[in-house]
C-alpha positions in Angstrom: -76.2 91.8 -42.4 -73.9 88.8 -41.9 -70.2 89.4 -42.0 -68.5 88.8 -45.3 -66.0 85.9 -45.4 -62.4 86.9 -44.8 -60.3 87.0 -48.0 -57.2 85.2 -48.9 -54.3 87.6 -49.7 -52.3 87.0 -52.9 -48.9 88.8 -52.9 -47.8 89.3 -56.5 -47.7 91.7 -59.5 -49.9 92.2 -62.6 -47.0 91.5 -64.9 -45.7 88.5 -63.0 -45.8 85.2 -65.0 -46.4 83.0 -61.9 -48.8 85.4 -60.2 -50.9 85.2 -63.4 -51.2 81.5 -63.0 -52.3 81.7 -59.4 -54.7 84.6 -60.0 -56.3 82.8 -62.9 -57.0 79.8 -60.7 -58.5 81.9 -57.9 -60.8 83.7 -60.3 -61.9 80.6 -62.2 -62.7 78.9 -58.9 -64.4 82.0 -57.5 -62.2 82.0 -54.4 -62.4 85.3 -52.5 -59.0 87.1 -52.4 -57.3 90.4 -52.5 -54.0 91.1 -54.2 -51.2 93.1 -52.8 -47.9 94.2 -54.4 -44.5 93.3 -53.0 -44.0 96.9 -51.8 -46.9 96.4 -49.3 -45.4 96.7 -45.8 -46.6 93.2 -44.8 -44.6 91.5 -47.5 -41.3 92.7 -46.3 -42.1 92.6 -42.6 -44.0 89.3 -42.3 -44.1 87.3 -45.6 -40.6 87.3 -47.0 -39.0 86.4 -43.6 -41.3 83.4 -43.3 -40.6 82.0 -46.8 -36.9 82.7 -46.6 -36.6 84.6 -49.9 -38.2 87.4 -51.9 -40.3 85.5 -54.4 -43.9 85.7 -55.7 -46.6 84.7 -55.7 -47.3 84.0 -52.1 -50.8 83.2 -50.7 -51.8 84.0 -47.1 -54.9 82.1 -46.0 -57.5 83.7 -43.6 -56.0 81.6 -40.8 -52.5 82.9 -41.4 -51.0 79.9 -43.4 -48.3 81.1 -45.9 -48.1 79.2 -49.2 -45.5 79.9 -51.8 -45.4 78.4 -55.3 -48.3 78.1 -57.7 -48.3 74.3 -57.5 -48.7 74.4 -53.7 -51.3 77.1 -53.9 -53.4 75.2 -56.4 -53.0 71.9 -54.6 -54.0 73.6 -51.3 -57.4 74.4 -52.7 -57.7 71.1 -54.7 -57.5 69.2 -51.4 -60.3 71.3 -49.9 -62.5 70.8 -52.9 -63.3 73.3 -55.7 -65.9 73.9 -58.4 -63.7 72.7 -61.2 -60.9 70.3 -60.1 -57.9 70.7 -62.4 -56.3 67.3 -62.3 -58.0 64.9 -64.7 -59.0 61.7 -63.0 -57.7 59.5 -65.8 -54.0 58.7 -66.2 -53.2 59.8 -69.8 -54.9 63.2 -69.5 -53.5 63.7 -66.0 -49.9 63.0 -67.1 -50.2 65.0 -70.3 -51.8 68.0 -68.4 -48.7 68.1 -66.1 -46.3 67.9 -69.1 -48.2 70.8 -70.7 -48.1 72.7 -67.4 -44.3 72.2 -67.4 -44.0 73.5 -71.0 -46.0 76.7 -70.2 -44.3 77.5 -66.9 -40.8 76.5 -67.7 -40.0 76.0 -71.4 -42.0 78.9 -72.6 -40.0 81.4 -70.5 -37.9 81.7 -73.6 -40.8 83.2 -75.5 -42.1 85.3 -72.5 -38.7 86.8 -71.7 -37.7 87.3 -75.4 -40.8 89.3 -76.2 -40.5 91.3 -73.0 -36.9 92.3 -73.1 -35.5 91.8 -76.6 -38.0 94.4 -77.9 -37.9 96.7 -74.9 -37.4 99.8 -77.0 -40.9 99.2 -78.5 -42.7 98.9 -75.2 -40.4 100.7 -72.7 -43.1 103.0 -71.3 -45.5 100.1 -70.7 -42.8 98.0 -69.0 -41.7 100.9 -66.8 -45.3 101.5 -65.7 -45.6 97.7 -64.9 -42.5 97.4 -62.8 -42.8 100.7 -61.0 -46.4 99.9 -60.1 -45.5 96.3 -59.0 -42.2 96.8 -57.3 -42.2 100.6 -56.5 -40.5 103.3 -58.5 -37.4 103.2 -56.2 -36.3 99.8 -57.2 -38.1 99.3 -60.6 -35.0 99.9 -62.7 -32.9 97.5 -60.6 -35.5 94.8 -61.0 -35.9 95.3 -64.7 -32.1 95.1 -65.2 -32.0 91.8 -63.2 -34.8 90.3 -65.3 -33.1 91.4 -68.5 -29.9 89.6 -67.4 -31.7 86.3 -67.3 -32.0 86.0 -71.1 -28.8 84.1 -71.8 -29.4 81.5 -69.1 -32.8 80.8 -70.8 -31.2 80.3 -74.2 -32.4 83.6 -75.6 -29.6 84.9 -77.9 -29.4 86.7 -81.2 -29.2 83.4 -82.9 -32.2 81.9 -81.2 -34.4 85.0 -81.4 -35.8 84.2 -84.9 -36.4 80.6 -83.9 -38.3 81.7 -80.8 -40.4 84.1 -82.8 -41.3 81.3 -85.3 -42.0 79.0 -82.4 -44.4 81.5 -80.9 -46.3 81.8 -84.2 -46.6 78.1 -84.5 -47.9 77.9 -81.0 -50.5 80.5 -81.8 -51.5 78.7 -85.0 -51.9 75.3 -83.4 -53.7 76.5 -80.3 -56.0 78.8 -82.3 -57.2 75.8 -84.3 -57.8 73.8 -81.2 -59.8 76.5 -79.5 -62.1 76.6 -82.6 -63.3 73.2 -81.2 -63.0 73.4 -77.4 -62.9 76.2 -74.9 -60.0 74.7 -72.9 -57.0 72.4 -73.6 -58.6 69.1 -72.5 -62.3 69.9 -72.8 -65.0 72.0 -71.2 -63.2 73.2 -68.1 -59.6 74.2 -67.4 -57.1 71.6 -66.3 -53.6 72.1 -64.8 -52.5 72.3 -68.4 -54.5 75.5 -68.9 -53.0 77.1 -65.8 -49.5 76.2 -66.9 -50.1 77.9 -70.3 -51.8 81.0 -69.0 -48.7 81.9 -67.0 -46.7 83.1 -70.0 -49.6 83.6 -72.4 -51.2 86.3 -70.1 -48.6 88.1 -68.1 -46.0 88.5 -70.8 -47.3 87.4 -74.2 -51.0 88.4 -73.8 -50.3 91.7 -72.0 -47.1 93.2 -73.1 -47.8 95.4 -76.2 -45.6 93.7 -78.9 -46.6 90.0 -78.4 -50.2 90.9 -77.5 -50.6 92.6 -80.8 -49.2 89.5 -82.6 -51.6 87.3 -80.6 -54.7 89.4 -81.4 -54.0 89.6 -85.1 -52.8 86.1 -85.6 -54.8 84.0 -83.1 -57.9 85.7 -81.8 -59.2 82.5 -80.3 -56.1 82.2 -78.2 -56.5 85.8 -77.1 -60.1 85.0 -76.2 -58.9 82.0 -74.2 -56.6 84.4 -72.3 -59.7 86.5 -71.4 -61.6 83.3 -70.5 -58.9 82.2 -68.1 -59.1 85.5 -66.3 -62.8 85.5 -65.8 -64.7 84.3 -62.8 -66.1 80.8 -63.3 -66.3 79.4 -66.8 -66.6 82.0 -69.6 -67.7 79.8 -72.4 -70.4 81.7 -74.2 -69.1 80.6 -77.6 -69.5 76.9 -76.7 -73.1 76.5 -75.5 -73.2 72.7 -76.0 -69.9 71.9 -74.3 -70.2 70.3 -70.8 -67.9 71.4 -68.1 -66.0 68.2 -68.2 -62.8 66.8 -69.6 -62.9 64.9 -72.9 -64.4 61.4 -72.2 -62.6 58.1 -72.1 -59.2 59.5 -71.3 -58.9 60.6 -74.9 -56.7 63.3 -76.4 -58.6 65.8 -78.5 -57.6 65.3 -82.2 -57.5 69.1 -82.5 -54.8 69.2 -79.9 -52.4 66.8 -81.6 -50.5 69.3 -83.8 -49.8 71.4 -80.7 -48.4 68.3 -78.9 -46.0 67.6 -81.8 -44.9 71.2 -81.8 -44.4 71.2 -78.0 -42.2 68.1 -78.1 -40.0 69.7 -80.9 -39.7 72.9 -78.9 -38.6 71.4 -75.5 -36.5 68.5 -76.7 -33.5 67.9 -76.5 -33.2 70.6 -73.8 -35.4 68.9 -71.2 -33.7 65.4 -71.6 -30.3 67.1 -71.5 -31.2 68.8 -68.2 -32.4 65.5 -66.7 -29.1 63.9 -67.7 -27.3 66.9 -66.0 -29.1 66.2 -62.7 -28.2 62.5 -62.9 -24.6 63.4 -63.2 -24.8 66.1 -60.5 -26.5 63.7 -58.0 -23.9 61.0 -58.7 -21.0 63.4 -58.2 -22.2 65.6 -55.4 -24.2 62.9 -53.5 -26.4 65.3 -51.5 -28.0 64.1 -48.2 -31.6 63.3 -48.0 -33.5 66.5 -47.1 -30.6 68.8 -48.1 -31.6 72.0 -49.8 -31.2 71.7 -53.6 -29.0 74.9 -53.6 -26.6 76.6 -51.2 -28.8 79.7 -51.0 -32.6 79.9 -50.9 -32.8 82.3 -53.8 -30.4 80.3 -56.0 -32.4 78.5 -58.7 -29.7 76.8 -60.8 -27.1 74.2 -60.1 -25.0 74.8 -63.3 -25.3 75.2 -67.0 -26.2 72.6 -69.7 -24.9 72.6 -73.3 -27.9 71.6 -75.5 -29.8 72.8 -78.6 -32.9 74.8 -79.3 -34.4 73.9 -82.7 -30.9 72.9 -84.0 -29.1 76.0 -82.6 -26.5 75.3 -79.9 -27.3 77.0 -76.5 -26.2 76.9 -72.9 -29.0 77.1 -70.3 -29.3 77.0 -66.6 -30.4 73.7 -64.9 -33.1 74.3 -62.3 -34.0 71.4 -60.0 -37.5 72.9 -59.7 -38.4 71.3 -63.0 -38.3 67.9 -61.2 -40.8 69.3 -58.7 -43.1 70.2 -61.6 -42.8 66.8 -63.4 -42.7 64.5 -60.4 -46.5 64.5 -60.2 -46.7 62.9 -63.6 -44.2 60.2 -62.5 -46.2 59.6 -59.3 -49.4 59.2 -61.4 -47.7 56.4 -63.4 -46.3 54.8 -60.3 -49.7 54.4 -58.9 -51.1 52.4 -61.9 -51.0 48.7 -62.8 -48.6 47.5 -65.5 -50.8 47.9 -68.6 -51.9 51.5 -67.9 -48.4 53.1 -67.7 -47.5 51.3 -71.0 -50.5 52.8 -72.7 -49.7 56.3 -71.5 -46.1 56.1 -72.6 -47.0 54.7 -76.0 -49.4 57.6 -76.5 -46.8 60.1 -75.4 -44.3 58.6 -77.8 -46.7 59.2 -80.7 -46.0 62.9 -80.2 -42.4 62.7 -79.2 -43.2 63.4 -75.5 -41.9 60.2 -73.9 -38.6 61.8 -73.0 -40.4 64.5 -71.0 -40.8 62.4 -67.8 -38.0 61.9 -65.2 -38.8 58.1 -64.9 -36.6 55.5 -63.2 -34.8 57.8 -60.9 -34.3 57.3 -57.2 -34.3 61.0 -56.3 -36.8 63.7 -56.5 -37.3 67.3 -55.4 -39.7 68.0 -52.5 -40.5 71.1 -50.6 -40.1 71.8 -46.9 -40.8 75.2 -45.3 -41.1 76.7 -48.7 -37.6 75.6 -49.8 -36.9 72.8 -52.3 -35.0 69.8 -50.9 -33.6 66.5 -52.3 -35.4 63.3 -51.4 -34.2 59.8 -52.2 -35.8 56.4 -52.4 
């Protein structure tokens, strides 16, 4: 018998938000891989020293290349060619897909972390099992305590908790209506938008007992989409007449429009306020081109931002990584002629999403040797 192909290795955890995003992609694209926890000896001995910090997920390719961050992992395979490319080829859908990816991976951490830690008493046994299995029993309690401490910097407080819960219900209602029409966010196959949304909607909200029960009872089609996103290939038995393509003519599905309005309301003004913070920080600190975005590799935030979440005052951490996520949308617009960007921005403005892009800035966040750095010009 011929030798089986060597697998990729994904270092992560079943309950990890970002591991869930990478795992979903590998499964949907039928990429051969094995998953290892962070307590595997190789992670501490080889992987963490190479990336300069203890962070997941990390992919090791069969030829020994180490790739950290879900965007870089996905783009690695997109460049090689996959069964279902995730970036729509048309400008409006591509920009919108990246904005939705940002919403899922960044803005929805409020929902994910609230439902994991604010109701810990109701799911303590489940969470202890998850963290002791993923990190090892010896340090599980320490890791859980650190994760719980992140709530305030995400804007999760006693005052915002009811707003976050109402937001989660609205999200479920709008997406459930959309999935009555289409199997994925932009059509018959998953885009980068789906992978952004599966990050919180699987690992936290579709797996932890309390939010998963809400999802199953309130939005069964969303729960079914969570299953679909974790299946090999396209699991679209309920949609026999839907081709594995994005919606034609760079159109936005009408069934998706209520979700887009909801999304804009949920992440603004926080996102624009964070962008303004970075403008001021760059003008004041004047970092050098190529300088790391933070003093230490594991440091994610540059400071705090006073803003609002659905009318409630909050103070949240400002993470330059968000620029890395959204810059691909800006690059898409920069590569178009004059009329096309205007059409895209006019469409985004219909839903209140025009402020979601970091346009007109002479700085960006790039990555070198798995560390985020500033780039200018």
